[in-house]
N, CA, C and O atoms as a Tinker XYZ file with bonds, in Angstrom:
   444  protein
     1  N     -3.875000   13.983000   -6.455000    73     2
     2  CA    -2.679000   14.358000   -5.799000    64     1     3
     3  C     -2.814000   13.920000   -4.440000    63     2     4     5
     4  O     -3.914000   13.974000   -3.890000    81     3
     5  N     -1.743000   13.467000   -3.820000    73     3     6
     6  CA    -1.692000   12.886000   -2.389000    64     5     7
     7  C     -0.943000   13.965000   -1.497000    63     6     8     9
     8  O      0.187000   14.322000   -1.829000    81     7
     9  N     -1.544000   14.475000   -0.396000    73     7    10
    10  CA    -0.893000   15.431000    0.293000    64     9    11
    11  C     -0.693000   14.855000    1.737000    63    10    12    13
    12  O     -1.566000   14.130000    2.214000    81    11
    13  N      0.445000   15.166000    2.442000    73    11    14
    14  CA     0.571000   14.579000    3.604000    64    13    15
    15  C      0.645000   15.890000    4.620000    63    14    16    17
    16  O      1.151000   16.925000    4.186000    81    15
    17  N      0.195000   15.841000    5.812000    73    15    18
    18  CA     0.081000   16.866000    6.600000    64    17    19
    19  C      0.498000   16.251000    8.156000    63    18    20    21
    20  O     -0.093000   15.364000    8.771000    81    19
    21  N      1.622000   16.963000    8.550000    73    19    22
    22  CA     2.365000   16.094000    9.640000    64    21    23
    23  C      2.794000   17.113000   10.711000    63    22    24    25
    24  O      2.777000   18.310000   10.422000    81    23
    25  N      3.161000   16.718000   11.881000    73    23    26
    26  CA     3.370000   17.477000   12.887000    64    25    27
    27  C      5.090000   17.648000   12.823000    63    26    28    29
    28  O      5.857000   16.685000   12.786000    81    27
    29  N      5.458000   18.901000   12.820000    73    27    30
    30  CA     6.874000   19.322000   12.872000    64    29    31
    31  C      7.562000   19.352000   14.227000    63    30    32    33
    32  O      6.888000   19.356000   15.257000    81    31
    33  N      8.886000   19.374000   14.248000    73    31    34
    34  CA     9.567000   19.782000   15.686000    64    33    35
    35  C      9.217000   21.006000   16.035000    63    34    36    37
    36  O      9.209000   21.181000   17.254000    81    35
    37  N      8.891000   22.018000   15.310000    73    35    38
    38  CA     8.496000   23.358000   15.690000    64    37    39
    39  C      7.016000   23.615000   16.266000    63    38    40    41
    40  O      6.544000   24.716000   16.550000    81    39
    41  N      6.330000   22.255000   16.389000    73    39    42
    42  CA     4.943000   22.246000   16.863000    64    41    43
    43  C      4.053000   22.793000   15.991000    63    42    44    45
    44  O      2.997000   23.096000   16.546000    81    43
    45  N      4.105000   23.061000   14.663000    73    43    46
    46  CA     3.479000   23.541000   13.694000    64    45    47
    47  C      3.115000   22.211000   12.735000    63    46    48    49
    48  O      3.859000   21.230000   12.762000    81    47
    49  N      2.018000   22.243000   11.955000    73    47    50
    50  CA     1.745000   21.313000   11.053000    64    49    51
    51  C      2.394000   21.767000    9.753000    63    50    52    53
    52  O      2.479000   22.960000    9.463000    81    51
    53  N      2.875000   20.734000    8.936000    73    51    54
    54  CA     3.450000   21.012000    7.475000    64    53    55
    55  C      2.842000   20.186000    6.516000    63    54    56    57
    56  O      2.295000   19.115000    6.783000    81    55
    57  N      2.962000   20.806000    5.129000    73    55    58
    58  CA     2.302000   19.660000    3.913000    64    57    59
    59  C      3.537000   19.329000    3.354000    63    58    60    61
    60  O      4.521000   20.068000    3.360000    81    59
    61  N      3.470000   18.077000    2.812000    73    59    62
    62  CA     4.145000   17.333000    1.866000    64    61    63
    63  C      3.435000   16.796000    0.738000    63    62    64    65
    64  O      2.525000   15.995000    0.950000    81    63
    65  N      3.766000   17.170000   -0.554000    73    63    66
    66  CA     3.290000   16.603000   -1.769000    64    65    67
    67  C      3.906000   15.310000   -1.933000    63    66    68    69
    68  O      5.136000   15.245000   -1.927000    81    67
    69  N      3.148000   14.187000   -2.091000    73    67    70
    70  CA     3.739000   12.832000   -2.192000    64    69    71
    71  C      3.053000   12.247000   -3.565000    63    70    72    73
    72  O      2.021000   12.683000   -4.076000    81    71
    73  N      3.759000   11.297000   -3.986000    73    71    74
    74  CA     3.142000   10.351000   -5.047000    64    73    75
    75  C      2.407000    9.227000   -4.358000    63    74    76    77
    76  O      2.797000    8.749000   -3.294000    81    75
    77  N      1.217000    8.781000   -5.071000    73    75    78
    78  CA     0.758000    7.698000   -4.439000    64    77    79
    79  C      1.419000    6.403000   -4.854000    63    78    80    81
    80  O      1.600000    6.020000   -6.010000    81    79
    81  N      1.771000    5.752000   -3.670000    73    79    82
    82  CA     2.778000    4.731000   -3.846000    64    81    83
    83  C      2.095000    3.529000   -4.529000    63    82    84    85
    84  O      1.109000    2.900000   -4.145000    81    83
    85  N      2.817000    3.366000   -5.583000    73    83    86
    86  CA     2.227000    2.004000   -6.435000    64    85    87
    87  C      3.608000    1.310000   -6.808000    63    86    88    89
    88  O      4.757000    1.725000   -6.960000    81    87
    89  N      3.002000    0.103000   -6.886000    73    87    90
    90  CA     4.223000   -0.846000   -7.425000    64    89    91
    91  C      4.053000   -1.127000   -9.097000    63    90    92    93
    92  O      3.438000   -0.386000   -9.863000    81    91
    93  N      4.696000   -2.282000   -9.437000    73    91    94
    94  CA     4.833000   -2.415000  -10.824000    64    93    95
    95  C      3.404000   -2.510000  -11.555000    63    94    96    97
    96  O      3.235000   -2.050000  -12.684000    81    95
    97  N      2.524000   -3.062000  -10.915000    73    95    98
    98  CA     1.241000   -3.150000  -11.550000    64    97    99
    99  C      0.222000   -2.081000  -11.537000    63    98   100   101
   100  O     -0.917000   -2.136000  -12.000000    81    99
   101  N      0.881000   -0.976000  -10.859000    73    99   102
   102  CA     0.018000    0.346000  -10.723000    64   101   103
   103  C     -1.099000    0.291000   -9.488000    63   102   104   105
   104  O     -2.159000    0.918000   -9.478000    81   103
   105  N     -0.615000   -0.605000   -8.452000    73   103   106
   106  CA    -1.455000   -0.620000   -7.169000    64   105   107
   107  C     -0.522000   -0.461000   -6.060000    63   106   108   109
   108  O      0.576000   -1.012000   -5.974000    81   107
   109  N     -1.101000    0.415000   -5.139000    73   107   110
   110  CA    -0.562000    0.534000   -3.938000    64   109   111
   111  C     -0.529000   -1.017000   -2.917000    63   110   112   113
   112  O     -1.359000   -1.926000   -2.908000    81   111
   113  N      0.627000   -0.892000   -2.197000    73   111   114
   114  CA     0.427000   -2.120000   -1.174000    64   113   115
   115  C     -0.742000   -1.823000   -0.318000    63   114   116   117
   116  O     -1.108000   -0.675000   -0.064000    81   115
   117  N     -1.343000   -2.948000    0.138000    73   115   118
   118  CA    -2.447000   -2.998000    1.047000    64   117   119
   119  C     -1.825000   -2.318000    2.583000    63   118   120   121
   120  O     -0.718000   -2.552000    3.067000    81   119
   121  N     -2.687000   -1.600000    3.039000    73   119   122
   122  CA    -2.475000   -1.036000    4.404000    64   121   123
   123  C     -3.627000   -1.311000    5.264000    63   122   124   125
   124  O     -4.798000   -1.168000    4.910000    81   123
   125  N     -3.235000   -1.715000    6.415000    73   123   126
   126  CA    -4.190000   -1.842000    7.496000    64   125   127
   127  C     -4.971000   -0.724000    7.729000    63   126   128   129
   128  O     -4.408000    0.370000    7.769000    81   127
   129  N     -6.298000   -0.810000    7.908000    73   127   130
   130  CA    -7.357000    0.112000    8.277000    64   129   131
   131  C     -8.432000   -0.430000    9.113000    63   130   132   133
   132  O     -8.818000   -1.598000    9.154000    81   131
   133  N     -8.901000    0.669000    9.832000    73   131   134
   134  CA   -10.007000    0.368000   10.615000    64   133   135
   135  C    -11.199000    0.350000   10.127000    63   134   136   137
   136  O    -12.010000   -0.311000   10.776000    81   135
   137  N    -11.635000    0.951000    9.028000    73   135   138
   138  CA   -12.978000    1.107000    8.333000    64   137   139
   139  C    -12.918000    2.211000    7.515000    63   138   140   141
   140  O    -11.853000    2.632000    7.062000    81   139
   141  N    -14.093000    2.755000    7.274000    73   139   142
   142  CA   -14.334000    3.928000    6.261000    64   141   143
   143  C    -15.456000    4.618000    6.959000    63   142   144   145
   144  O    -16.198000    4.030000    7.745000    81   143
   145  N    -15.574000    6.020000    6.619000    73   143   146
   146  CA   -16.397000    6.704000    7.081000    64   145   147
   147  C    -16.828000    7.743000    6.070000    63   146   148   149
   148  O    -15.884000    8.349000    5.563000    81   147
   149  N    -18.014000    8.082000    5.667000    73   147   150
   150  CA   -18.387000    9.053000    4.625000    64   149   151
   151  C    -18.767000   10.284000    5.327000    63   150   152   153
   152  O    -19.110000   10.119000    6.498000    81   151
   153  N    -18.783000   11.479000    4.871000    73   151   154
   154  CA   -19.009000   12.747000    5.408000    64   153   155
   155  C    -19.683000   13.665000    4.451000    63   154   156   157
   156  O    -19.164000   13.809000    3.344000    81   155
   157  N    -20.597000   14.198000    4.697000    73   155   158
   158  CA   -21.163000   15.445000    3.690000    64   157   159
   159  C    -21.113000   16.772000    4.492000    63   158   160   161
   160  O    -21.722000   16.928000    5.550000    81   159
   161  N    -20.411000   17.625000    3.957000    73   159   162
   162  CA   -20.382000   19.078000    4.644000    64   161   163
   163  C    -20.879000   20.024000    3.611000    63   162   164   165
   164  O    -20.671000   19.901000    2.404000    81   163
   165  N    -21.552000   20.979000    4.179000    73   163   166
   166  CA   -22.197000   22.235000    3.150000    64   165   167
   167  C    -21.147000   23.155000    2.854000    63   166   168   169
   168  O    -20.152000   23.102000    3.577000    81   167
   169  N    -21.183000   24.057000    1.851000    73   167   170
   170  CA   -20.315000   25.115000    1.654000    64   169   171
   171  C    -20.245000   26.044000    2.823000    63   170   172   173
   172  O    -21.273000   26.324000    3.438000    81   171
   173  N    -19.020000   26.562000    3.177000    73   171   174
   174  CA   -18.864000   27.456000    4.352000    64   173   175
   175  C    -18.581000   26.938000    5.738000    63   174   176   177
   176  O    -18.234000   27.653000    6.679000    81   175
   177  N    -18.783000   25.458000    5.790000    73   175   178
   178  CA   -18.301000   24.754000    6.928000    64   177   179
   179  C    -17.009000   24.971000    7.270000    63   178   180   181
   180  O    -16.191000   24.619000    6.421000    81   179
   181  N    -16.516000   25.530000    8.442000    73   179   182
   182  CA   -15.280000   25.752000    8.925000    64   181   183
   183  C    -14.884000   25.247000   10.154000    63   182   184   185
   184  O    -15.576000   25.601000   11.109000    81   183
   185  N    -13.790000   24.386000   10.413000    73   183   186
   186  CA   -13.458000   23.840000   11.542000    64   185   187
   187  C    -11.981000   24.549000   11.936000    63   186   188   189
   188  O    -10.937000   24.290000   11.338000    81   187
   189  N    -12.096000   25.458000   13.018000    73   187   190
   190  CA   -10.863000   26.005000   13.459000    64   189   191
   191  C     -9.709000   25.003000   13.803000    63   190   192   193
   192  O     -9.763000   23.821000   13.467000    81   191
   193  N     -8.629000   25.566000   14.516000    73   191   194
   194  CA    -7.301000   24.823000   14.673000    64   193   195
   195  C     -7.754000   23.596000   15.542000    63   194   196   197
   196  O     -8.341000   23.617000   16.624000    81   195
   197  N     -7.345000   22.547000   14.815000    73   195   198
   198  CA    -7.418000   21.318000   15.408000    64   197   199
   199  C     -6.381000   20.236000   15.035000    63   198   200   201
   200  O     -5.612000   20.485000   14.107000    81   199
   201  N     -6.306000   19.171000   15.620000    73   199   202
   202  CA    -5.360000   17.893000   15.212000    64   201   203
   203  C     -5.900000   16.889000   14.451000    63   202   204   205
   204  O     -7.130000   16.906000   14.485000    81   203
   205  N     -5.410000   15.993000   13.757000    73   203   206
   206  CA    -5.921000   14.867000   13.331000    64   205   207
   207  C     -6.284000   14.041000   14.529000    63   206   208   209
   208  O     -5.550000   14.044000   15.517000    81   207
   209  N     -7.515000   13.252000   14.478000    73   207   210
   210  CA    -7.602000   12.425000   15.853000    64   209   211
   211  C     -6.764000   11.219000   15.666000    63   210   212   213
   212  O     -6.580000   10.560000   16.689000    81   211
   213  N     -6.234000   10.807000   14.608000    73   211   214
   214  CA    -5.470000    9.583000   14.458000    64   213   215
   215  C     -4.904000    9.715000   13.068000    63   214   216   217
   216  O     -5.244000   10.604000   12.287000    81   215
   217  N     -3.989000    8.739000   12.799000    73   215   218
   218  CA    -3.528000    8.829000   11.410000    64   217   219
   219  C     -4.631000    8.141000   10.498000    63   218   220   221
   220  O     -5.105000    7.033000   10.752000    81   219
   221  N     -5.032000    9.023000    9.263000    73   219   222
   222  CA    -5.936000    8.760000    8.416000    64   221   223
   223  C     -5.904000    9.338000    7.196000    63   222   224   225
   224  O     -5.419000   10.451000    6.994000    81   223
   225  N     -6.515000    8.474000    6.162000    73   223   226
   226  CA    -6.778000    9.068000    4.804000    64   225   227
   227  C     -7.913000    9.909000    4.838000    63   226   228   229
   228  O     -8.841000    9.517000    5.545000    81   227
   229  N     -8.050000   10.989000    4.225000    73   227   230
   230  CA    -9.236000   11.840000    3.866000    64   229   231
   231  C     -9.095000   11.932000    2.399000    63   230   232   233
   232  O     -8.155000   12.455000    1.801000    81   231
   233  N    -10.264000   11.294000    1.821000    73   231   234
   234  CA   -10.294000   11.305000    0.242000    64   233   235
   235  C    -11.471000   12.234000   -0.242000    63   234   236   237
   236  O    -12.612000   11.826000   -0.025000    81   235
   237  N    -11.306000   13.420000   -0.866000    73   235   238
   238  CA   -12.316000   14.344000   -1.263000    64   237   239
   239  C    -12.951000   13.533000   -2.426000    63   238   240   241
   240  O    -12.248000   13.221000   -3.386000    81   239
   241  N    -14.266000   13.182000   -2.366000    73   239   242
   242  CA   -15.099000   12.748000   -3.602000    64   241   243
   243  C    -15.896000   13.678000   -4.309000    63   242   244   245
   244  O    -16.166000   13.482000   -5.493000    81   243
   245  N    -16.357000   14.822000   -3.602000    73   243   246
   246  CA   -17.112000   15.651000   -4.420000    64   245   247
   247  C    -16.797000   17.163000   -3.585000    63   246   248   249
   248  O    -16.470000   17.246000   -2.401000    81   247
   249  N    -16.980000   18.260000   -4.498000    73   247   250
   250  CA   -16.903000   19.421000   -3.854000    64   249   251
   251  C    -15.418000   19.808000   -3.529000    63   250   252   253
   252  O    -14.543000   19.076000   -3.991000    81   251
   253  N    -15.016000   21.017000   -2.691000    73   251   254
   254  CA   -13.758000   21.284000   -2.509000    64   253   255
   255  C    -13.539000   21.720000   -1.236000    63   254   256   257
   256  O    -14.499000   22.219000   -0.649000    81   255
   257  N    -12.252000   21.623000   -0.555000    73   255   258
   258  CA   -12.116000   21.974000    0.627000    64   257   259
   259  C    -10.567000   22.613000    0.873000    63   258   260   261
   260  O     -9.624000   22.167000    0.220000    81   259
   261  N    -10.410000   23.511000    1.700000    73   259   262
   262  CA    -9.105000   24.202000    1.997000    64   261   263
   263  C     -8.546000   23.780000    3.314000    63   262   264   265
   264  O     -9.256000   23.812000    4.319000    81   263
   265  N     -7.330000   23.394000    3.354000    73   263   266
   266  CA    -6.517000   23.073000    4.950000    64   265   267
   267  C     -5.582000   24.229000    4.767000    63   266   268   269
   268  O     -4.946000   24.606000    3.783000    81   267
   269  N     -5.681000   24.710000    6.058000    73   267   270
   270  CA    -4.652000   25.766000    6.321000    64   269   271
   271  C     -3.619000   25.339000    7.515000    63   270   272   273
   272  O     -4.005000   24.658000    8.465000    81   271
   273  N     -2.471000   25.730000    7.404000    73   271   274
   274  CA    -1.630000   25.445000    8.541000    64   273   275
   275  C     -0.776000   26.826000    8.909000    63   274   276   277
   276  O     -0.709000   27.767000    8.119000    81   275
   277  N     -0.122000   26.820000   10.235000    73   275   278
   278  CA     0.175000   27.803000   10.959000    64   277   279
   279  C      1.121000   28.943000   10.047000    63   278   280   281
   280  O      1.085000   30.124000   10.394000    81   279
   281  N      1.852000   28.577000    9.023000    73   279   282
   282  CA     2.561000   29.715000    8.516000    64   281   283
   283  C      1.847000   30.296000    7.273000    63   282   284   285
   284  O      2.488000   30.878000    6.399000    81   283
   285  N      0.402000   30.112000    7.206000    73   283   286
   286  CA    -0.458000   30.589000    6.270000    64   285   287
   287  C     -0.455000   30.032000    4.867000    63   286   288   289
   288  O     -0.898000   30.618000    3.879000    81   287
   289  N      0.100000   28.825000    4.895000    73   287   290
   290  CA    -0.013000   27.740000    3.709000    64   289   291
   291  C     -1.479000   27.343000    3.543000    63   290   292   293
   292  O     -2.110000   26.999000    4.542000    81   291
   293  N     -1.966000   27.365000    2.530000    73   291   294
   294  CA    -3.423000   26.648000    2.310000    64   293   295
   295  C     -3.274000   25.783000    0.983000    63   294   296   297
   296  O     -2.742000   26.194000   -0.048000    81   295
   297  N     -3.793000   24.598000    1.158000    73   295   298
   298  CA    -3.898000   23.690000    0.070000    64   297   299
   299  C     -5.460000   23.294000   -0.236000    63   298   300   301
   300  O     -6.253000   22.822000    0.579000    81   299
   301  N     -5.667000   23.556000   -1.404000    73   299   302
   302  CA    -7.193000   23.243000   -1.770000    64   301   303
   303  C     -7.204000   21.950000   -2.456000    63   302   304   305
   304  O     -6.431000   21.678000   -3.375000    81   303
   305  N     -8.090000   21.164000   -1.996000    73   303   306
   306  CA    -8.368000   19.743000   -2.412000    64   305   307
   307  C     -9.622000   19.588000   -3.048000    63   306   308   309
   308  O    -10.596000   20.176000   -2.576000    81   307
   309  N     -9.756000   18.728000   -4.267000    73   307   310
   310  CA   -10.799000   18.773000   -4.855000    64   309   311
   311  C    -11.247000   17.193000   -5.414000    63   310   312   313
   312  O    -10.437000   16.291000   -5.200000    81   311
   313  N    -12.120000   16.970000   -5.898000    73   311   314
   314  CA   -12.427000   15.336000   -6.194000    64   313   315
   315  C    -11.125000   14.650000   -6.664000    63   314   316   317
   316  O    -10.400000   15.020000   -7.588000    81   315
   317  N    -10.969000   13.607000   -5.875000    73   315   318
   318  CA    -9.841000   12.618000   -6.339000    64   317   319
   319  C     -8.667000   12.996000   -5.614000    63   318   320   321
   320  O     -7.743000   12.184000   -5.658000    81   319
   321  N     -8.477000   14.149000   -4.892000    73   319   322
   322  CA    -7.451000   14.619000   -4.010000    64   321   323
   323  C     -7.513000   13.671000   -2.763000    63   322   324   325
   324  O     -8.582000   13.233000   -2.337000    81   323
   325  N     -6.265000   13.377000   -2.194000    73   323   326
   326  CA    -6.196000   12.591000   -0.855000    64   325   327
   327  C     -5.374000   13.354000    0.052000    63   326   328   329
   328  O     -4.473000   14.067000   -0.390000    81   327
   329  N     -5.621000   13.259000    1.327000    73   327   330
   330  CA    -4.773000   13.976000    2.558000    64   329   331
   331  C     -4.462000   12.612000    3.348000    63   330   332   333
   332  O     -5.295000   11.743000    3.608000    81   331
   333  N     -3.217000   12.597000    3.648000    73   331   334
   334  CA    -2.878000   11.705000    4.842000    64   333   335
   335  C     -2.477000   12.438000    6.020000    63   334   336   337
   336  O     -1.382000   12.977000    6.182000    81   335
   337  N     -3.494000   12.416000    6.870000    73   335   338
   338  CA    -3.456000   13.369000    8.160000    64   337   339
   339  C     -2.735000   12.843000    9.150000    63   338   340   341
   340  O     -3.187000   11.884000    9.775000    81   339
   341  N     -1.482000   13.395000    9.455000    73   339   342
   342  CA    -0.695000   12.778000   10.625000    64   341   343
   343  C     -0.087000   13.949000   11.641000    63   342   344   345
   344  O      0.924000   13.857000   12.337000    81   343
   345  N     -0.994000   15.069000   11.525000    73   343   346
   346  CA    -0.553000   16.144000   12.428000    64   345   347
   347  C     -1.419000   15.791000   13.936000    63   346   348   349
   348  O     -2.479000   16.324000   14.266000    81   347
   349  N     -0.762000   14.894000   14.618000    73   347   350
   350  CA    -1.424000   14.478000   15.876000    64   349   351
   351  C     -1.152000   15.251000   17.007000    63   350   352   353
   352  O     -1.808000   15.090000   18.036000    81   351
   353  N     -0.088000   16.226000   16.910000    73   351   354
   354  CA     0.265000   17.033000   18.032000    64   353   355
   355  C      0.547000   18.421000   17.439000    63   354   356   357
   356  O      0.508000   18.659000   16.232000    81   355
   357  N      0.845000   19.342000   18.428000    73   355   358
   358  CA     1.029000   20.584000   17.893000    64   357   359
   359  C     -0.136000   21.606000   17.583000    63   358   360   361
   360  O     -1.225000   21.293000   18.064000    81   359
   361  N     -0.085000   22.623000   16.952000    73   359   362
   362  CA    -1.321000   23.516000   16.640000    64   361   363
   363  C     -2.200000   22.897000   15.773000    63   362   364   365
   364  O     -3.383000   23.218000   15.887000    81   363
   365  N     -1.831000   21.907000   14.751000    73   363   366
   366  CA    -2.898000   21.455000   13.965000    64   365   367
   367  C     -3.039000   22.300000   12.758000    63   366   368   369
   368  O     -2.130000   23.032000   12.367000    81   367
   369  N     -4.182000   22.192000   12.173000    73   367   370
   370  CA    -4.657000   22.921000   10.897000    64   369   371
   371  C     -6.208000   23.250000   11.116000    63   370   372   373
   372  O     -6.897000   22.846000   12.053000    81   371
   373  N     -6.590000   24.018000   10.118000    73   371   374
   374  CA    -7.771000   24.472000    9.749000    64   373   375
   375  C     -8.442000   23.828000    8.628000    63   374   376   377
   376  O     -7.648000   23.481000    7.753000    81   375
   377  N     -9.644000   23.568000    8.394000    73   375   378
   378  CA   -10.435000   23.243000    7.284000    64   377   379
   379  C    -11.705000   24.007000    7.151000    63   378   380   381
   380  O    -12.458000   24.305000    8.078000    81   379
   381  N    -11.883000   24.339000    5.676000    73   379   382
   382  CA   -12.894000   25.243000    5.240000    64   381   383
   383  C    -13.525000   24.479000    3.963000    63   382   384   385
   384  O    -12.774000   24.066000    3.080000    81   383
   385  N    -14.684000   24.333000    3.903000    73   383   386
   386  CA   -15.436000   23.857000    2.707000    64   385   387
   387  C    -15.682000   24.938000    1.804000    63   386   388   389
   388  O    -16.424000   25.838000    2.199000    81   387
   389  N    -15.148000   25.008000    0.575000    73   387   390
   390  CA   -15.070000   26.262000   -0.316000    64   389   391
   391  C    -16.077000   25.910000   -1.721000    63   390   392   393
   392  O    -16.444000   24.768000   -1.999000    81   391
   393  N    -16.342000   26.840000   -2.327000    73   391   394
   394  CA   -17.186000   26.785000   -3.604000    64   393   395
   395  C    -18.645000   26.534000   -3.268000    63   394   396   397
   396  O    -19.057000   26.703000   -2.120000    81   395
   397  N    -19.402000   26.146000   -4.223000    73   395   398
   398  CA   -20.920000   26.069000   -3.921000    64   397   399
   399  C    -21.444000   24.780000   -3.840000    63   398   400   401
   400  O    -22.647000   24.596000   -3.652000    81   399
   401  N    -20.541000   23.763000   -3.983000    73   399   402
   402  CA   -20.974000   22.440000   -4.083000    64   401   403
   403  C    -20.816000   21.655000   -2.464000    63   402   404   405
   404  O    -19.927000   21.955000   -1.668000    81   403
   405  N    -21.696000   20.795000   -2.257000    73   403   406
   406  CA   -21.497000   20.223000   -0.858000    64   405   407
   407  C    -20.313000   19.308000   -0.888000    63   406   408   409
   408  O    -20.092000   18.631000   -1.892000    81   407
   409  N    -19.558000   19.258000    0.144000    73   407   410
   410  CA   -18.304000   18.416000   -0.130000    64   409   411
   411  C    -18.654000   16.932000    0.544000    63   410   412   413
   412  O    -19.104000   16.821000    1.684000    81   411
   413  N    -18.415000   15.970000   -0.214000    73   411   414
   414  CA   -18.361000   14.490000    0.177000    64   413   415
   415  C    -16.952000   13.863000    0.219000    63   414   416   417
   416  O    -16.292000   13.735000   -0.812000    81   415
   417  N    -16.450000   13.427000    1.582000    73   415   418
   418  CA   -15.267000   12.957000    1.661000    64   417   419
   419  C    -15.455000   11.384000    2.265000    63   418   420   421
   420  O    -16.439000   10.997000    2.895000    81   419
   421  N    -14.360000   10.640000    1.942000    73   419   422
   422  CA   -14.270000    9.379000    2.685000    64   421   423
   423  C    -13.023000    9.462000    3.665000    63   422   424   425
   424  O    -11.984000   10.058000    3.382000    81   423
   425  N    -13.245000    8.838000    4.765000    73   423   426
   426  CA   -12.124000    8.997000    5.857000    64   425   427
   427  C    -11.693000    7.536000    6.153000    63   426   428   429
   428  O    -12.520000    6.693000    6.501000    81   427
   429  N    -10.584000    7.306000    6.027000    73   427   430
   430  CA   -10.145000    5.907000    6.524000    64   429   431
   431  C     -9.188000    5.986000    7.483000    63   430   432   433
   432  O     -8.059000    6.371000    7.178000    81   431
   433  N     -9.503000    5.640000    8.747000    73   431   434
   434  CA    -8.516000    5.432000    9.756000    64   433   435
   435  C     -7.509000    4.319000    9.627000    63   434   436   437
   436  O     -7.918000    3.197000    9.328000    81   435
   437  N     -6.394000    4.508000    9.802000    73   435   438
   438  CA    -5.313000    3.603000    9.589000    64   437   439
   439  C     -5.222000    2.896000   10.880000    63   438   440   441
   440  O     -5.549000    3.497000   11.904000    81   439
   441  N     -4.720000    1.421000   10.937000    73   439   442
   442  CA    -4.691000    0.686000   12.031000    64   441   443
   443  C     -3.346000    0.900000   12.562000    63   442   444
   444  O     -2.997000    0.339000   13.601000    81   443
């Protein structure tokens, strides 16, 4: 699943479920990116309210993570789930690694 998290006019972050954009051959168009970074986080890791530092994809490769927004909504992402982080302003979101497995993710900053 692809989730988008973005800043609303109300100063809060919001979620949107999206389809992975693919064309007739089952591939998405190429997007300009600045690189890729891999991260390992242990279960229980928590990041309090923060904004995305830039537009970026965050792809969960292993483990599970929960992203929370101001209205109390929480989305749990597992292996293969993707987040398009675009909440660059406002209150932002929280992030918590859940479960017993180390979370491994790939972050792709967009150009």
